[in-house]
C-alpha positions in Angstrom: -2.5 -5.2 -6.4 -3.8 -2.9 -3.7 -4.2 -4.8 0.2 -7.5 -4.0 2.5 -6.0 -1.4 4.0 -6.1 1.1 0.5 -2.3 0.8 0.0 -1.1 -0.1 -3.7 1.5 -2.0 -5.1 3.3 -3.1 -7.7 4.2 -6.5 -8.8 6.3 -7.8 -11.6 6.9 -11.3 -12.8 10.3 -13.3 -13.4 8.7 -16.9 -16.0 12.5 -18.4 -15.8 12.0 -17.9 -12.0 9.2 -18.4 -11.9 8.7 -15.8 -8.5 6.5 -12.3 -8.7 8.3 -9.2 -6.9 6.0 -7.3 -4.7 7.1 -3.4 -4.9 6.1 -0.9 -2.0 4.0 2.3 -4.2 7.7 4.2 -4.9 8.7 0.9 -6.7 11.7 1.6 -5.8 11.3 -0.5 -2.2 11.4 -4.1 -2.9 8.0 -5.3 -0.4 8.5 -9.2 -1.0 9.3 -11.6 -3.4 6.2 -15.1 -4.2 6.8 -18.2 -5.5 4.7 -19.2 -8.7 4.0 -22.7 -9.1 0.6 -24.8 -10.3 0.4 -28.3 -9.0 -2.0 -29.2 -11.5 -4.0 -27.5 -13.6 -6.5 -26.0 -11.6 -4.5 -24.3 -9.1 -2.1 -21.8 -8.8 -0.4 -21.5 -5.6 1.8 -17.8 -4.7 3.6 -18.7 -1.5 6.3 -16.5 0.6 6.8 -13.1 2.2 4.6 -9.7 2.0 6.2 -6.6 4.0 6.6 -8.9 7.7 4.5 -11.6 6.5 4.4 -14.9 5.5 1.8 -16.4 2.9 0.1 -19.4 0.9 -2.2 -17.6 -1.7 -3.8 -20.6 -3.5 -6.3 -20.0 -6.5 -8.5 -22.6 -8.5 -10.1 -22.0 -11.8 -13.7 -21.6 -12.0 -14.0 -21.7 -16.0 -16.2 -19.5 -17.5 -20.0 -20.4 -17.4 -20.0 -19.3 -14.1 -19.6 -14.9 -16.0 -23.4 -13.6 -15.9 -21.5 -11.9 -19.1 -20.0 -14.9 -20.7 -23.2 -16.9 -20.4 -25.5 -13.9 -21.3 -23.5 -12.0 -23.8 -22.7 -8.1 -23.5 -24.5 -6.4 -25.6 -23.5 -2.3 -25.4 -26.6 -0.2 -25.7 -26.1 3.7 -27.0 -28.5 6.1 -25.9 -27.3 8.7 -28.3 -25.6 7.0 -31.6 -22.4 8.4 -32.4 -21.9 8.1 -36.6 -26.3 9.5 -36.7 
C-alpha cells in the first residue's frame, strides 16, 4: 500500500479476525489495524487507526463492464516473435 507522501506500507490480513495489520517500511513496526466488514455483497468497509489518524474506507464493486480491457479484450502484438 502506498500513501500520498510516497511512503510504502505492507499489510497482512487475518481472515479469522477480519483485520488488516499495517506494517511500516521496516516491516517491524505496526502502523495500525483496520477491521474489515462486508455490509452487503457490493461493499467492503475498512475502519480503524493508521498511524495517528482514525479512518473509515468504503469501497464498492464496479463490476467488470466499465473496464476497457475486459470489454474490448487484450491482444498482444509482438514486433519480433520469439518463435521465428
